[in-house]
mmCIF file of the N, C-alpha and C atoms, coordinates in Angstrom:
data_MODEL
# 
_entry.id   MODEL 
# 
loop_
_atom_site.group_PDB 
_atom_site.id 
_atom_site.type_symbol 
_atom_site.label_atom_id 
_atom_site.label_alt_id 
_atom_site.label_comp_id 
_atom_site.label_asym_id 
_atom_site.label_entity_id 
_atom_site.label_seq_id 
_atom_site.pdbx_PDB_ins_code 
_atom_site.Cartn_x 
_atom_site.Cartn_y 
_atom_site.Cartn_z 
_atom_site.occupancy 
_atom_site.B_iso_or_equiv 
_atom_site.pdbx_formal_charge 
_atom_site.auth_seq_id 
_atom_site.auth_comp_id 
_atom_site.auth_asym_id 
_atom_site.auth_atom_id 
_atom_site.pdbx_PDB_model_num 
ATOM 1   N N  . MET A 1 1  ? 38.962 38.094 -134.684 1.00 0.00 ? 1  MET A N  1 
ATOM 2   C CA . MET A 1 1  ? 39.582 39.195 -133.991 1.00 0.00 ? 1  MET A CA 1 
ATOM 3   C C  . MET A 1 1  ? 40.095 38.745 -132.618 1.00 0.00 ? 1  MET A C  1 
ATOM 4   N N  . TYR A 1 2  ? 39.322 37.932 -131.916 1.00 0.00 ? 2  TYR A N  1 
ATOM 5   C CA . TYR A 1 2  ? 39.732 37.443 -130.604 1.00 0.00 ? 2  TYR A CA 1 
ATOM 6   C C  . TYR A 1 2  ? 41.025 36.640 -130.714 1.00 0.00 ? 2  TYR A C  1 
ATOM 7   N N  . LYS A 1 3  ? 41.116 35.824 -131.762 1.00 0.00 ? 3  LYS A N  1 
ATOM 8   C CA . LYS A 1 3  ? 42.316 35.005 -131.960 1.00 0.00 ? 3  LYS A CA 1 
ATOM 9   C C  . LYS A 1 3  ? 43.536 35.892 -132.201 1.00 0.00 ? 3  LYS A C  1 
ATOM 10  N N  . GLU A 1 4  ? 43.356 36.940 -132.957 1.00 0.00 ? 4  GLU A N  1 
ATOM 11  C CA . GLU A 1 4  ? 44.455 37.874 -133.236 1.00 0.00 ? 4  GLU A CA 1 
ATOM 12  C C  . GLU A 1 4  ? 44.892 38.600 -131.965 1.00 0.00 ? 4  GLU A C  1 
ATOM 13  N N  . LEU A 1 5  ? 43.923 39.044 -131.157 1.00 0.00 ? 5  LEU A N  1 
ATOM 14  C CA . LEU A 1 5  ? 44.255 39.745 -129.917 1.00 0.00 ? 5  LEU A CA 1 
ATOM 15  C C  . LEU A 1 5  ? 44.957 38.836 -128.916 1.00 0.00 ? 5  LEU A C  1 
ATOM 16  N N  . THR A 1 6  ? 44.522 37.582 -128.794 1.00 0.00 ? 6  THR A N  1 
ATOM 17  C CA . THR A 1 6  ? 45.181 36.652 -127.882 1.00 0.00 ? 6  THR A CA 1 
ATOM 18  C C  . THR A 1 6  ? 46.596 36.313 -128.340 1.00 0.00 ? 6  THR A C  1 
ATOM 19  N N  . ARG A 1 7  ? 46.882 36.519 -129.589 1.00 0.00 ? 7  ARG A N  1 
ATOM 20  C CA . ARG A 1 7  ? 48.233 36.284 -130.100 1.00 0.00 ? 7  ARG A CA 1 
ATOM 21  C C  . ARG A 1 7  ? 49.123 37.501 -129.866 1.00 0.00 ? 7  ARG A C  1 
ATOM 22  N N  . VAL A 1 8  ? 48.584 38.704 -129.975 1.00 0.00 ? 8  VAL A N  1 
ATOM 23  C CA . VAL A 1 8  ? 49.378 39.925 -129.930 1.00 0.00 ? 8  VAL A CA 1 
ATOM 24  C C  . VAL A 1 8  ? 49.573 40.453 -128.512 1.00 0.00 ? 8  VAL A C  1 
ATOM 25  N N  . ILE A 1 9  ? 48.556 40.353 -127.668 1.00 0.00 ? 9  ILE A N  1 
ATOM 26  C CA . ILE A 1 9  ? 48.615 40.970 -126.345 1.00 0.00 ? 9  ILE A CA 1 
ATOM 27  C C  . ILE A 1 9  ? 49.736 40.398 -125.466 1.00 0.00 ? 9  ILE A C  1 
ATOM 28  N N  . PRO A 1 10 ? 49.948 39.093 -125.362 1.00 0.00 ? 10 PRO A N  1 
ATOM 29  C CA . PRO A 1 10 ? 51.052 38.605 -124.525 1.00 0.00 ? 10 PRO A CA 1 
ATOM 30  C C  . PRO A 1 10 ? 52.430 39.075 -125.016 1.00 0.00 ? 10 PRO A C  1 
ATOM 31  N N  . THR A 1 11 ? 52.600 39.137 -126.322 1.00 0.00 ? 11 THR A N  1 
ATOM 32  C CA . THR A 1 11 ? 53.870 39.611 -126.865 1.00 0.00 ? 11 THR A CA 1 
ATOM 33  C C  . THR A 1 11 ? 54.082 41.075 -126.534 1.00 0.00 ? 11 THR A C  1 
ATOM 34  N N  . ALA A 1 12 ? 53.050 41.891 -126.695 1.00 0.00 ? 12 ALA A N  1 
ATOM 35  C CA . ALA A 1 12 ? 53.159 43.313 -126.392 1.00 0.00 ? 12 ALA A CA 1 
ATOM 36  C C  . ALA A 1 12 ? 53.397 43.538 -124.897 1.00 0.00 ? 12 ALA A C  1 
ATOM 37  N N  . ALA A 1 13 ? 52.736 42.750 -124.052 1.00 0.00 ? 13 ALA A N  1 
ATOM 38  C CA . ALA A 1 13 ? 52.916 42.882 -122.607 1.00 0.00 ? 13 ALA A CA 1 
ATOM 39  C C  . ALA A 1 13 ? 54.333 42.499 -122.197 1.00 0.00 ? 13 ALA A C  1 
ATOM 40  N N  . ALA A 1 14 ? 54.866 41.430 -122.746 1.00 0.00 ? 14 ALA A N  1 
ATOM 41  C CA . ALA A 1 14 ? 56.230 41.011 -122.425 1.00 0.00 ? 14 ALA A CA 1 
ATOM 42  C C  . ALA A 1 14 ? 57.239 42.043 -122.901 1.00 0.00 ? 14 ALA A C  1 
ATOM 43  N N  . PHE A 1 15 ? 57.033 42.578 -124.091 1.00 0.00 ? 15 PHE A N  1 
ATOM 44  C CA . PHE A 1 15 ? 57.944 43.588 -124.626 1.00 0.00 ? 15 PHE A CA 1 
ATOM 45  C C  . PHE A 1 15 ? 57.915 44.857 -123.775 1.00 0.00 ? 15 PHE A C  1 
ATOM 46  N N  . SER A 1 16 ? 56.718 45.285 -123.373 1.00 0.00 ? 16 SER A N  1 
ATOM 47  C CA . SER A 1 16 ? 56.623 46.507 -122.562 1.00 0.00 ? 16 SER A CA 1 
ATOM 48  C C  . SER A 1 16 ? 57.233 46.301 -121.181 1.00 0.00 ? 16 SER A C  1 
ATOM 49  N N  . CYS A 1 17 ? 57.086 45.113 -120.613 1.00 0.00 ? 17 CYS A N  1 
ATOM 50  C CA . CYS A 1 17 ? 57.723 44.827 -119.320 1.00 0.00 ? 17 CYS A CA 1 
ATOM 51  C C  . CYS A 1 17 ? 59.240 44.827 -119.441 1.00 0.00 ? 17 CYS A C  1 
ATOM 52  N N  . ALA A 1 18 ? 59.762 44.290 -120.522 1.00 0.00 ? 18 ALA A N  1 
ATOM 53  C CA . ALA A 1 18 ? 61.206 44.290 -120.729 1.00 0.00 ? 18 ALA A CA 1 
ATOM 54  C C  . ALA A 1 18 ? 61.736 45.712 -120.879 1.00 0.00 ? 18 ALA A C  1 
ATOM 55  N N  . ILE A 1 19 ? 61.031 46.547 -121.618 1.00 0.00 ? 19 ILE A N  1 
ATOM 56  C CA . ILE A 1 19 ? 61.448 47.939 -121.796 1.00 0.00 ? 19 ILE A CA 1 
ATOM 57  C C  . ILE A 1 19 ? 61.397 48.683 -120.464 1.00 0.00 ? 19 ILE A C  1 
ATOM 58  N N  . LEU A 1 20 ? 60.344 48.470 -119.687 1.00 0.00 ? 20 LEU A N  1 
ATOM 59  C CA . LEU A 1 20 ? 60.209 49.113 -118.391 1.00 0.00 ? 20 LEU A CA 1 
ATOM 60  C C  . LEU A 1 20 ? 61.326 48.672 -117.437 1.00 0.00 ? 20 LEU A C  1 
ATOM 61  N N  . GLY A 1 21 ? 61.653 47.394 -117.447 1.00 0.00 ? 21 GLY A N  1 
ATOM 62  C CA . GLY A 1 21 ? 62.764 46.900 -116.630 1.00 0.00 ? 21 GLY A CA 1 
ATOM 63  C C  . GLY A 1 21 ? 64.083 47.497 -117.046 1.00 0.00 ? 21 GLY A C  1 
ATOM 64  N N  . LEU A 1 22 ? 64.317 47.623 -118.334 1.00 0.00 ? 22 LEU A N  1 
ATOM 65  C CA . LEU A 1 22 ? 65.548 48.231 -118.825 1.00 0.00 ? 22 LEU A CA 1 
ATOM 66  C C  . LEU A 1 22 ? 65.645 49.694 -118.414 1.00 0.00 ? 22 LEU A C  1 
ATOM 67  N N  . LEU A 1 23 ? 64.557 50.423 -118.516 1.00 0.00 ? 23 LEU A N  1 
ATOM 68  C CA . LEU A 1 23 ? 64.545 51.822 -118.085 1.00 0.00 ? 23 LEU A CA 1 
ATOM 69  C C  . LEU A 1 23 ? 64.808 51.947 -116.591 1.00 0.00 ? 23 LEU A C  1 
ATOM 70  N N  . SER A 1 24 ? 64.267 51.038 -115.822 1.00 0.00 ? 24 SER A N  1 
ATOM 71  C CA . SER A 1 24 ? 64.477 51.054 -114.376 1.00 0.00 ? 24 SER A CA 1 
ATOM 72  C C  . SER A 1 24 ? 65.943 50.808 -114.023 1.00 0.00 ? 24 SER A C  1 
ATOM 73  N N  . VAL A 1 25 ? 66.557 49.855 -114.688 1.00 0.00 ? 25 VAL A N  1 
ATOM 74  C CA . VAL A 1 25 ? 67.979 49.563 -114.438 1.00 0.00 ? 25 VAL A CA 1 
ATOM 75  C C  . VAL A 1 25 ? 68.848 50.748 -114.850 1.00 0.00 ? 25 VAL A C  1 
ATOM 76  N N  . MET A 1 26 ? 68.551 51.356 -115.982 1.00 0.00 ? 26 MET A N  1 
ATOM 77  C CA . MET A 1 26 ? 69.327 52.504 -116.443 1.00 0.00 ? 26 MET A CA 1 
ATOM 78  C C  . MET A 1 26 ? 69.181 53.687 -115.484 1.00 0.00 ? 26 MET A C  1 
ATOM 79  N N  . ALA A 1 27 ? 67.971 53.935 -114.984 1.00 0.00 ? 27 ALA A N  1 
ATOM 80  C CA . ALA A 1 27 ? 67.752 55.033 -114.053 1.00 0.00 ? 27 ALA A CA 1 
ATOM 81  C C  . ALA A 1 27 ? 68.514 54.799 -112.754 1.00 0.00 ? 27 ALA A C  1 
ATOM 82  N N  . ASP A 1 28 ? 68.517 53.571 -112.270 1.00 0.00 ? 28 ASP A N  1 
ATOM 83  C CA . ASP A 1 28 ? 69.246 53.249 -111.049 1.00 0.00 ? 28 ASP A CA 1 
ATOM 84  C C  . ASP A 1 28 ? 70.744 53.455 -111.247 1.00 0.00 ? 28 ASP A C  1 
ATOM 85  N N  . PHE A 1 29 ? 71.259 53.008 -112.378 1.00 0.00 ? 29 PHE A N  1 
ATOM 86  C CA . PHE A 1 29 ? 72.685 53.171 -112.664 1.00 0.00 ? 29 PHE A CA 1 
ATOM 87  C C  . PHE A 1 29 ? 73.062 54.642 -112.764 1.00 0.00 ? 29 PHE A C  1 
ATOM 88  N N  . LEU A 1 30 ? 72.258 55.431 -113.465 1.00 0.00 ? 30 LEU A N  1 
ATOM 89  C CA . LEU A 1 30 ? 72.569 56.850 -113.626 1.00 0.00 ? 30 LEU A CA 1 
ATOM 90  C C  . LEU A 1 30 ? 72.454 57.598 -112.308 1.00 0.00 ? 30 LEU A C  1 
ATOM 91  N N  . LEU A 1 31 ? 71.529 57.209 -111.453 1.00 0.00 ? 31 LEU A N  1 
ATOM 92  C CA . LEU A 1 31 ? 71.402 57.848 -110.151 1.00 0.00 ? 31 LEU A CA 1 
ATOM 93  C C  . LEU A 1 31 ? 72.634 57.579 -109.307 1.00 0.00 ? 31 LEU A C  1 
ATOM 94  N N  . ARG A 1 32 ? 73.090 56.336 -109.308 1.00 0.00 ? 32 ARG A N  1 
ATOM 95  C CA . ARG A 1 32 ? 74.297 56.007 -108.539 1.00 0.00 ? 32 ARG A CA 1 
ATOM 96  C C  . ARG A 1 32 ? 75.518 56.708 -109.116 1.00 0.00 ? 32 ARG A C  1 
ATOM 97  N N  . LEU A 1 33 ? 75.626 56.760 -110.415 1.00 0.00 ? 33 LEU A N  1 
ATOM 98  C CA . LEU A 1 33 ? 76.752 57.435 -111.054 1.00 0.00 ? 33 LEU A CA 1 
ATOM 99  C C  . LEU A 1 33 ? 76.734 58.919 -110.726 1.00 0.00 ? 33 LEU A C  1 
ATOM 100 N N  . GLY A 1 34 ? 75.571 59.539 -110.761 1.00 0.00 ? 34 GLY A N  1 
ATOM 101 C CA . GLY A 1 34 ? 75.454 60.951 -110.425 1.00 0.00 ? 34 GLY A CA 1 
ATOM 102 C C  . GLY A 1 34 ? 75.821 61.224 -108.987 1.00 0.00 ? 34 GLY A C  1 
ATOM 103 N N  . PHE A 1 35 ? 75.433 60.337 -108.073 1.00 0.00 ? 35 PHE A N  1 
ATOM 104 C CA . PHE A 1 35 ? 75.777 60.504 -106.665 1.00 0.00 ? 35 PHE A CA 1 
ATOM 105 C C  . PHE A 1 35 ? 77.283 60.401 -106.465 1.00 0.00 ? 35 PHE A C  1 
ATOM 106 N N  . LEU A 1 36 ? 77.920 59.437 -107.098 1.00 0.00 ? 36 LEU A N  1 
ATOM 107 C CA . LEU A 1 36 ? 79.372 59.287 -106.969 1.00 0.00 ? 36 LEU A CA 1 
ATOM 108 C C  . LEU A 1 36 ? 80.109 60.489 -107.555 1.00 0.00 ? 36 LEU A C  1 
ATOM 109 N N  . MET A 1 37 ? 79.623 61.012 -108.668 1.00 0.00 ? 37 MET A N  1 
ATOM 110 C CA . MET A 1 37 ? 80.260 62.192 -109.260 1.00 0.00 ? 37 MET A CA 1 
ATOM 111 C C  . MET A 1 37 ? 80.120 63.402 -108.338 1.00 0.00 ? 37 MET A C  1 
ATOM 112 N N  . THR A 1 38 ? 78.965 63.560 -107.700 1.00 0.00 ? 38 THR A N  1 
ATOM 113 C CA . THR A 1 38 ? 78.751 64.677 -106.785 1.00 0.00 ? 38 THR A CA 1 
ATOM 114 C C  . THR A 1 38 ? 79.691 64.598 -105.600 1.00 0.00 ? 38 THR A C  1 
ATOM 115 N N  . VAL A 1 39 ? 79.807 63.440 -104.999 1.00 0.00 ? 39 VAL A N  1 
ATOM 116 C CA . VAL A 1 39 ? 80.701 63.265 -103.854 1.00 0.00 ? 39 VAL A CA 1 
ATOM 117 C C  . VAL A 1 39 ? 82.144 63.510 -104.273 1.00 0.00 ? 39 VAL A C  1 
ATOM 118 N N  . SER A 1 40 ? 82.529 63.030 -105.428 1.00 0.00 ? 40 SER A N  1 
ATOM 119 C CA . SER A 1 40 ? 83.890 63.221 -105.913 1.00 0.00 ? 40 SER A CA 1 
ATOM 120 C C  . SER A 1 40 ? 84.205 64.693 -106.148 1.00 0.00 ? 40 SER A C  1 
ATOM 121 N N  . ILE A 1 41 ? 83.280 65.434 -106.731 1.00 0.00 ? 41 ILE A N  1 
ATOM 122 C CA . ILE A 1 41 ? 83.491 66.857 -106.988 1.00 0.00 ? 41 ILE A CA 1 
ATOM 123 C C  . ILE A 1 41 ? 83.616 67.626 -105.680 1.00 0.00 ? 41 ILE A C  1 
ATOM 124 N N  . ILE A 1 42 ? 82.731 67.341 -104.720 1.00 0.00 ? 42 ILE A N  1 
ATOM 125 C CA . ILE A 1 42 ? 82.797 68.037 -103.427 1.00 0.00 ? 42 ILE A CA 1 
ATOM 126 C C  . ILE A 1 42 ? 84.107 67.726 -102.718 1.00 0.00 ? 42 ILE A C  1 
ATOM 127 N N  . TYR A 1 43 ? 84.526 66.467 -102.724 1.00 0.00 ? 43 TYR A N  1 
ATOM 128 C CA . TYR A 1 43 ? 85.783 66.096 -102.075 1.00 0.00 ? 43 TYR A CA 1 
ATOM 129 C C  . TYR A 1 43 ? 86.975 66.780 -102.734 1.00 0.00 ? 43 TYR A C  1 
ATOM 130 N N  . ASN A 1 44 ? 86.991 66.825 -104.062 1.00 0.00 ? 44 ASN A N  1 
ATOM 131 C CA . ASN A 1 44 ? 88.110 67.471 -104.745 1.00 0.00 ? 44 ASN A CA 1 
ATOM 132 C C  . ASN A 1 44 ? 88.164 68.971 -104.457 1.00 0.00 ? 44 ASN A C  1 
ATOM 133 N N  . HIS A 1 45 ? 87.013 69.635 -104.386 1.00 0.00 ? 45 HIS A N  1 
ATOM 134 C CA . HIS A 1 45 ? 87.009 71.063 -104.044 1.00 0.00 ? 45 HIS A CA 1 
ATOM 135 C C  . HIS A 1 45 ? 87.493 71.273 -102.621 1.00 0.00 ? 45 HIS A C  1 
ATOM 136 N N  . TRP A 1 46 ? 87.114 70.411 -101.702 1.00 0.00 ? 46 TRP A N  1 
ATOM 137 C CA . TRP A 1 46 ? 87.577 70.521 -100.327 1.00 0.00 ? 46 TRP A CA 1 
ATOM 138 C C  . TRP A 1 46 ? 89.084 70.312 -100.249 1.00 0.00 ? 46 TRP A C  1 
ATOM 139 N N  . LYS A 1 47 ? 89.590 69.331 -100.992 1.00 0.00 ? 47 LYS A N  1 
ATOM 140 C CA . LYS A 1 47 ? 91.024 69.040 -100.998 1.00 0.00 ? 47 LYS A CA 1 
ATOM 141 C C  . LYS A 1 47 ? 91.813 70.209 -101.576 1.00 0.00 ? 47 LYS A C  1 
ATOM 142 N N  . ILE A 1 48 ? 91.330 70.808 -102.656 1.00 0.00 ? 48 ILE A N  1 
ATOM 143 C CA . ILE A 1 48 ? 91.995 71.975 -103.250 1.00 0.00 ? 48 ILE A CA 1 
ATOM 144 C C  . ILE A 1 48 ? 91.985 73.140 -102.273 1.00 0.00 ? 48 ILE A C  1 
ATOM 145 N N  . GLY A 1 49 ? 90.865 73.344 -101.590 1.00 0.00 ? 49 GLY A N  1 
ATOM 146 C CA . GLY A 1 49 ? 90.779 74.422 -100.605 1.00 0.00 ? 49 GLY A CA 1 
ATOM 147 C C  . GLY A 1 49 ? 91.763 74.234 -99.468  1.00 0.00 ? 49 GLY A C  1 
ATOM 148 N N  . MET A 1 50 ? 91.911 73.023 -98.992  1.00 0.00 ? 50 MET A N  1 
ATOM 149 C CA . MET A 1 50 ? 92.869 72.751 -97.920  1.00 0.00 ? 50 MET A CA 1 
ATOM 150 C C  . MET A 1 50 ? 94.304 72.951 -98.402  1.00 0.00 ? 50 MET A C  1 
ATOM 151 N N  . HIS A 1 51 ? 94.565 72.584 -99.636  1.00 0.00 ? 51 HIS A N  1 
ATOM 152 C CA . HIS A 1 51 ? 95.909 72.751 -100.181 1.00 0.00 ? 51 HIS A CA 1 
ATOM 153 C C  . HIS A 1 51 ? 96.247 74.230 -100.368 1.00 0.00 ? 51 HIS A C  1 
ATOM 154 N N  . GLU A 1 52 ? 95.302 75.016 -100.868 1.00 0.00 ? 52 GLU A N  1 
ATOM 155 C CA . GLU A 1 52 ? 95.556 76.433 -101.105 1.00 0.00 ? 52 GLU A CA 1 
ATOM 156 C C  . GLU A 1 52 ? 95.633 77.227 -99.814  1.00 0.00 ? 52 GLU A C  1 
ATOM 157 N N  . SER A 1 53 ? 94.933 76.817 -98.776  1.00 0.00 ? 53 SER A N  1 
ATOM 158 C CA . SER A 1 53 ? 94.964 77.568 -97.524  1.00 0.00 ? 53 SER A CA 1 
ATOM 159 C C  . SER A 1 53 ? 96.210 77.247 -96.702  1.00 0.00 ? 53 SER A C  1 
ATOM 160 N N  . GLY A 1 54 ? 96.901 76.173 -97.027  1.00 0.00 ? 54 GLY A N  1 
ATOM 161 C CA . GLY A 1 54 ? 98.118 75.808 -96.319  1.00 0.00 ? 54 GLY A CA 1 
ATOM 162 C C  . GLY A 1 54 ? 97.862 75.149 -94.975  1.00 0.00 ? 54 GLY A C  1 
ATOM 163 N N  . ARG A 1 55 ? 96.640 74.861 -94.669  1.00 0.00 ? 55 ARG A N  1 
ATOM 164 C CA . ARG A 1 55 ? 96.308 74.221 -93.398  1.00 0.00 ? 55 ARG A CA 1 
ATOM 165 C C  . ARG A 1 55 ? 96.505 72.715 -93.499  1.00 0.00 ? 55 ARG A C  1 
ATOM 166 N N  . PRO A 1 56 ? 96.631 72.078 -92.347  1.00 0.00 ? 56 PRO A N  1 
ATOM 167 C CA . PRO A 1 56 ? 96.631 70.612 -92.369  1.00 0.00 ? 56 PRO A CA 1 
ATOM 168 C C  . PRO A 1 56 ? 95.277 70.088 -92.821  1.00 0.00 ? 56 PRO A C  1 
ATOM 169 N N  . ARG A 1 57 ? 95.229 68.857 -93.171  1.00 0.00 ? 57 ARG A N  1 
ATOM 170 C CA . ARG A 1 57 ? 94.011 68.285 -93.751  1.00 0.00 ? 57 ARG A CA 1 
ATOM 171 C C  . ARG A 1 57 ? 92.826 68.327 -92.800  1.00 0.00 ? 57 ARG A C  1 
ATOM 172 N N  . MET A 1 58 ? 93.044 68.149 -91.505  1.00 0.00 ? 58 MET A N  1 
ATOM 173 C CA . MET A 1 58 ? 91.940 68.087 -90.557  1.00 0.00 ? 58 MET A CA 1 
ATOM 174 C C  . MET A 1 58 ? 91.765 69.408 -89.799  1.00 0.00 ? 58 MET A C  1 
ATOM 175 N N  . ALA A 1 59 ? 92.208 70.526 -90.343  1.00 0.00 ? 59 ALA A N  1 
ATOM 176 C CA . ALA A 1 59 ? 92.105 71.806 -89.664  1.00 0.00 ? 59 ALA A CA 1 
ATOM 177 C C  . ALA A 1 59 ? 90.661 72.201 -89.401  1.00 0.00 ? 59 ALA A C  1 
ATOM 178 N N  . VAL A 1 60 ? 89.772 71.798 -90.241  1.00 0.00 ? 60 VAL A N  1 
ATOM 179 C CA . VAL A 1 60 ? 88.362 72.149 -90.080  1.00 0.00 ? 60 VAL A CA 1 
ATOM 180 C C  . VAL A 1 60 ? 87.823 71.580 -88.773  1.00 0.00 ? 60 VAL A C  1 
ATOM 181 N N  . PHE A 1 61 ? 88.188 70.360 -88.435  1.00 0.00 ? 61 PHE A N  1 
ATOM 182 C CA . PHE A 1 61 ? 87.723 69.751 -87.196  1.00 0.00 ? 61 PHE A CA 1 
ATOM 183 C C  . PHE A 1 61 ? 88.441 70.350 -85.992  1.00 0.00 ? 61 PHE A C  1 
ATOM 184 N N  . GLY A 1 62 ? 89.664 70.815 -86.161  1.00 0.00 ? 62 GLY A N  1 
ATOM 185 C CA . GLY A 1 62 ? 90.386 71.467 -85.083  1.00 0.00 ? 62 GLY A CA 1 
ATOM 186 C C  . GLY A 1 62 ? 89.742 72.782 -84.665  1.00 0.00 ? 62 GLY A C  1 
ATOM 187 N N  . ASP A 1 63 ? 89.104 73.481 -85.594  1.00 0.00 ? 63 ASP A N  1 
ATOM 188 C CA . ASP A 1 63 ? 88.443 74.734 -85.271  1.00 0.00 ? 63 ASP A CA 1 
ATOM 189 C C  . ASP A 1 63 ? 87.233 74.506 -84.378  1.00 0.00 ? 63 ASP A C  1 
ATOM 190 N N  . LEU A 1 64 ? 86.642 73.334 -84.430  1.00 0.00 ? 64 LEU A N  1 
ATOM 191 C CA . LEU A 1 64 ? 85.456 73.056 -83.632  1.00 0.00 ? 64 LEU A CA 1 
ATOM 192 C C  . LEU A 1 64 ? 85.798 72.819 -82.157  1.00 0.00 ? 64 LEU A C  1 
ATOM 193 N N  . LEU A 1 65 ? 87.006 72.408 -81.861  1.00 0.00 ? 65 LEU A N  1 
ATOM 194 C CA . LEU A 1 65 ? 87.380 72.082 -80.472  1.00 0.00 ? 65 LEU A CA 1 
ATOM 195 C C  . LEU A 1 65 ? 87.747 73.272 -79.679  1.00 0.00 ? 65 LEU A C  1 
# 
């Protein structure tokens, strides 16, 4: 039994580490993709709002002065 366990455990440990690393890379990629999509959506809504209001692009900052 000891011989069988010493044969199986390193393989199982390496496989589980590879799966965990793959999940980590996928989570990082999806997080970055989600962040870029969020910024893009907010920017596009702001651009549409500026176009529909007829104001110049930087009118929002002009109101602060």
